[in-house]
N, C-alpha and C positions, 0 to 999 in steps of 0.2 A: 499515208492513209491507205494507198492501194495495197501496200505490202501487208498491212493489218487485215484488210478485207480478204486478200488472197489466202492469208493464214487461216482466217475463220472458215473460208470455203473449203480449204483442204482438210481442216479439222472436222468439219461437218461431214464430208465424204467418208472420212475414216471412222467416225463415231456412229453415224446414223445410217450409212449405206452399207449393206452387206453384200452388194453385187460386185464390189471391187475386191481385189486381192488384199489390200490393206484393211478394208472393212471386215472381211472375213477373218483375217488374223486377229484384229482387235476384238471381235465378238467371241472368237474361240478362246483367246486368253482370258477375257472377262468371265466366260462361263467356267473356266478352270478355277479362277479366283473365287467365284461364288461357291462352287462345289467345295473348295478347300475350306472356306469360312464355315460352311455347314458342317463339315467333318469336325472342325474345332469345337463348335457349339455342342455337337453330339458327344464328343469325347469329354467335354467339361461337365456333362450331366452324369457321368460315371463317378461315383463317390471316391473310389480309390485313385483315379486319375486326377480328380479335382484336388484331393488332399496333397498329392505329391507335386503337381505341376500347375497349381492355380495361378501363380504369378506369371509363369511363362505363357500360359494360354491367354491370360488377360492382355499381356503385351502384344501377342500375335493378333488377338481380336481387335485391339486398338489400331494396329497396323492396317488390318482390313478395313476398319471404319474410315481411317484417313484416306485410303485408296478410293473407297466408294464416294467419299465426300468430294475428293478432287475430280473424280469422274463426273459426278452430278453437277459440279460447278462448270466443268468444261462443256457439258451438254447444254446448260443454260447459256453459256457464253457464245457458243457457235450456232445455236438454234435461231433461225430467222424470226420465230415467234416464241420467245422464252416462256411467256405465260401459258400459251397453248400447250407447250410441252409439259410445263410444271403441273397442269391440271389434267393431263391425259392419263390413261391407265398406267402406261409404263413410267410416266413421270412420277406418279404417286407411289408406285412400287419402288422406284429408285430412291425416293425420299424415305420410305419405310425401311430401306436397307441401312440407313444412317441413324435414324432417330433412336431405335432401341440401344445402340451402342453408347449414345450420349446419356440416355436415361439410366443405363447400367451404373453410371457414376454415383447416382443417388439411390437407385433401387437395384439391389444385387440380382433379384429374380428377373429383372427386365431383360437380362442378357439372353434368356431362353426365347424371347420374342424374336431374336435374330433369325430363328428358323424360317420366318416368313420370307427370307431371301430366296427360298427355293422357288417362289413365284417368278423370280427373275430368270429362272431356267427356261421359261416360256420363250425366251429369245432364240432358243435352239430351233424353233420352227422357221425363223427367218434365215438362220445361218445355214441350215441343212436343206433349205428349199422344200420344206414340207407343206407347201400350200394346199395340196390335195387333202391333207389331214384337217386343215383349217376349214375347208369346204364341207367336210363331213361333220365337223363340229357345228357348222351353221345349221345342218339338219337337226341336230339335237336341240339347239337353241330355238328353232322354229317350232319343234314339237313341244318343248317346254312352255313356250308362249301360248300355243294352241290349246294345251291341256290345263292351263293355269286355273281357269274357272272351275273345271270339273274336279280337279284335285283339291281346290279350296273347299268345295261343297263336301267332298269325301272326308277331308280332315275335320270339318265342322261336325259331320255326322258321327265320326269316330270319337271326337271330343265329347259329344253328348252321351254316347254309349258308355264311355269309361267313367264319366261323372255319375251316371245313373247306377252302374254296377258298383262303383267304389262306394257310393253312399249306401247302397243296399247292403253291401258286405259289412260296412261299419255298423249298421243297425242289427244285422243278424249275428255277427261274430262278437263285436264289442272289444274294448281295450284288453280284456283278459286273454284274448287270442292274438294279440299283436296289432289289431286294427284300432290304434289309439286315436285316430282322427279321420275326418273325411279325406283330406289330402293323402293320408297314408293309404286309405282304401283306393283312391284314384291311382296312386302309384302301383298298387297291387294289380288293379284292373289293366293298366297299360302293359305291365310286364306279362300278364297272363294272356291278354288279347293278342299281343305280338308274338306269342308262343316262345318267349325267351325263358321264362320260368326260373328265376333265381332261387326260389325256395326259401327266401328269408322270412316270408310271411305265408303261412299255410292255413287254410280254413279247417276248423276242427269239427264243427257241427254238421250233421247230415244235410240240413238245408243249405248251409254254406257250400258244401261240396257239390250239391246239385247246381247251384248258381255258378260255381267255378267251372263245372263241366259245360254249362251253356256258354260261358265266356270263351272257353277254349274252342268249342265248335264254331262259334261266331268268328273267332280269330282266323281259323282255317278258311272260313267262307269268304272273308273280305280281304284277306292279306294280298291276294293277287289283283285286286281291283285297280290300284294306281298303276301297276305294271301294264295291265291291259289298256288303260286309257292312254298311257304314254306311247305304247307300241302302235296303237291305232293312229295317233297323231304323227308319229314318226313315219309311218307308211304313207300317210297323206302328204307329208312334206316332201318325201322322196318322189312320189307319184307326180306331185305338182311340178317338181323340177324337170321330170322327164317330159311332161306335157308342154313345157315352155322351151324346149330345146329348139334352137333356130335351124332352119334348113340351110345347109352351106351353099346352096345354089340360088334359091329365090328369097331366102331370109324369112319365110313364113315362120311365125314363132308359136303356133299352137297346133298340136296334133293329137290324134287319138292315142290313148294309153297303149303302149306296146307296139306302136306303129314303127316299121322299119324304113318306110319310104314316104316321101312327101306327097300329100294328097293334092297339091297344086301342080308341081312340076314332075313328080314321079321319080326324082332322084333319091339316092340313099341318104337317110338322115345321119347315119353314123358311119364313119370310116372303118373299114375292116383292118384289124391289127395284122401286121406282117409277121 
């Protein structure tokens, strides 16, 4: 019983802990296998390669699927809380690395869903100790949460605009000029408002061209709005982090923006870089 427990603990350290040499080697090898499996999926999407090497690529992909299935089983086996791991972000991603390979037996196009394995490359943040990058990502998430309501209001406003413009162009231009329905007009309004301009539907009447000009000008006017909202929230998130920086001496955790010295004890808030 003790030997089994020790084996599970050792396995847990190797698979889940990237702070040990064995854990780093395991994660590095795993990342290489993930990258190799992605290369196989990409190569298989090339028609000439698929025609000549379809069977070989299928066998290789099945080999990768078996490896990932074994790895997933070992993670469940050695995890102290298997259900917690199974329903965690990485646990669900690990499961998604296996399911498309099984579905490919019944649906050939499902094999291209294996490209979601690239999400597993996020483990590189743990392997290479890139935690400062994760902290910067937290700023982005905080900014997204803070700007969510403003962006929703903006999107609802834009949706109203494209619906009005699309309907108006359907009435003005009509089916004879390509505006065969209101959804088709809304599609044109979205393409024009976002300044993409595919050119597959073009207004022909003078009034339609005037409305089209208004839509283009409106697009240029509002296209920077969500960027400004997000940038402002990002600045607030970063400023809030600075204000909450603890004093290394007296541990006071709130200071004026841009302060270099603690207002309580007078010591420097940030260590100078050598």
